[in-house]
Every structure is written in C-alpha cells, then in structure tokens.
N, C-alpha and C positions, 0 to 999 in steps of 0.2 A: 504494500500500500504506500509506503514511504517513497519507494522508487518511482511510482506513477506520479505522485504529487511533485517530486523533484523534476521529473521529465516535463510535466506540464508547465512548471515554473520556468524552466530553461526555454521551452518552446515559446512561451509568452514573451520572454525577454528578447529572443531572437526575432520574433515577428514584430515586436514593437520597435526594435532598433532598425530593422529593415524598412519598416514603414516610414520612419523618420528620415531614412536615407543616409545613415551614417556608415553603412557598409560594414557593420560590426559582426555580421553573421560569420564571416571567416574567422574572426578572433574568438568568438564564443565556441565555434566548432573546433578550432585548434586547441583551445583550453580543455574542452570536454575530451578530445582525443588524447591529450597529454595525460590527463587524470586517469583515463581508461588504461593507457599503456603502463603507467606506474602501478595500478592495481593488478594488472595482468602479470607484471614482473614479480610482485610480492607473492601472488598466488602460485606462480610457476616455481619460485624459490622454495616455497613451503612444500610443494609436491616433491621436489628433488631431495629435500632433507628428510631422512627417515625419522620416525619418532625417537626422541632422546631417551636412551636407556641408561645413561651415565648418572652418577650421583654427585653430591657435594661433600661427601665424607672423606676422611683422610685415605690416601693411597700410599702404600709403602712396599718396598722391596729390600730385603736385607742383602748385605754384601757391599764390597767396596772395590774400587779400581786403583791399582798402583799407578796407572798412567794419569796424566793431567788433562784437565779440560783445555781444549784448543780453540774453542769458539762457541758463540751463542748466536742464534738468529731467530727470526719470527716470520710467519707467513699468514696470508689471509686465504681462507677457503670459503666455499659457498655456505656451509652450515656451522663453521667454527673458525676460531683463530688458533694458530699453532705457535708454540715456543719450543725450540730445540736446543739442547746442550750437546755439543760434540766432544767426545773423549777419545784421545789417541789410544787405541788398543782396546783392552777388555771393557765389557759393559759394567756399569756402576749401579749400585743400589740407590734408592731415592726415598724421600719422605715429602709428600706434597699434600698441603692442607690449607684450608682457610683459617686465618688467625686475625685477632683484633688489630695487631700492629707488629712491625719488625723494627729492630734497632741496629744501627751500624755497630759492628764489633760485638753483637749479642746483647750488650747492656749499655751501649753508648747513646747517641742521639737518635730519637725516633725518626724513621724515614717516612716523609710525607709523600704519599703516592696518589696520582690521579685515579679517580674511580671510587665506587662505593664499597668495594671489598678488596681484601688483600689475600692473595694466594701465595703462600710461602713455598719455595721450591728448594729443598736441600738435596744436593747430588753428592754421593759419597765418592768424591774424587777431588784432589787438590786443584786449585786454579793458580796459574803463575801470575806474576805481577802484570803481565801484558794484557790480561783479560780485563782488568779495571777494578781495583779494590775500591769499595765504597763509592761506586759510580751510580748516580741516579738515572742516567739515560744509557743503559748498557746496550739496548737494541732500539732501533727506530721503529715505532709502531704507529706513526702518524697515519690517521685515516682508518685504523682498524675499528671494527664494529664492537668488539668485546674487550680486548686487551688495550688498556690506556697507557701503561708505562711498564718498563722492565728495569729493575735496579739490581746491581750486585751489592749485596748487603754485607757479606762477610766471606772473605776468601782465606781467612786465617784459622778456620775451624778444622785444621788438619786431622784426618784426611777428608774433610768435607768442605763444601762450598755452599753458601746460602744466597739465593736470589729471591726476588719478590716481584710478583706481577700485580700491578694496580688493575683491577677488573671493574667493568661497568657496574656489575651487580654480582651477587653470590649465585653464579650460574653453574650448571653441571660441568664436570671436567673428567678427563680420563688421562692416564699416564701409562706409557709402555716404553720398552727398551728395544732398539734395533741393534743387534750385535753385528760386528764386522771389524775390519781393520781400523776404522774410525767408528766407534759405537755412538749411539745417539739415545739420549733420554728425551722423549717426546711428551709434551703436555698440550693437550687440545682442550680449549674452553668453548663450549657451545654458545651459539648466539641467542638461544632461547631455551626454555624448559620444554 
C-alpha cells in the first residue's frame, strides 16, 4: 500500500513539473532510477552473502611460532573485512576476542581506536622492530565497511605480539591459520549479523 501511495506521489510531481514546462521529468526519472539501482545493489549483496554462522566469543589456538611476524595487511570483501598477520615459517597460535580496551605495553596508555568495539588480536609469534611497536595506524583500512583502525599495541610480549582492531560494532568474526612457508593468521569480521 505504501509503495502505491509513493508511486502516485512521484507521478503527480512528474506530471505537475511537466505541465509547468520545467522539463524536470528526466531529473525525477534519473533520481528514481538511481535509488532503484542502489536498492538492487544492496539486495544483490545480501543474496551473495550466506547467513552468518560466526560468533563474537573468544577464539583461541594454542601453540607458538619460533619465527617472527613479517607483515600485516587488510582487505575488503563482499561480506566481511579481513586482517592478516604473516609469519615467516611455522603457523602460530592466537587469542582473538572483544575487550573493553587495550593499552600500549599491556599496562601503559590506553589506545584510543576508531569504532564502537575493540577486537584484540594476540598472535603467538614475536614481531621485530620493523613491524611498528606501539603504532596506531599499522595497516591502512580507509574506506573499509567494518574495520576502522588497526594498531600494534605490544610487540614486547615475547613470544607474543598484540594488535587491536577498532571495529564499527561488536560484529561476528572468525579466525583461522593458513600454514605454509609464510603462515598466515586470518581474522575476518562480518559486515552484519
């Protein structure tokens, strides 16, 4: 019923403007087409994304890697944002969970992160000084839908390293390891529940 009333209102506006001779029919039609395309894109993305089966409770894997972290990166996907920690050699254990706050050096100054939630990522592998100790912008996530900021919080927790993700909201996440010559700890944060 609401759609019919909206269509009648749009039709009246188009007819009135055409009658006045302003030639606004094309503008109204283009605006309606643009809104329709945006709605179709959202619906299409929702169809591509399977129902989220992940949760927001802590994920852990025991074990540690003797090899060091060699890099960190992030990527945008259709249904989630991804954060990856690269480790030279053996796969590492991890502890990933939502926390109220994180502090530089474990008990130092509170790290202020963009977003409404903080996802702490501890990887059981050391990080050399080149990775960026106490760095609030470890990885560029500008324009990401879910991850707002990535910080290196503490690389001195030998043999662990702590990073933190500023996340838009407390959204579901999953964590897994990809073993190989360069192992990867992968953290995916869903765009929605």
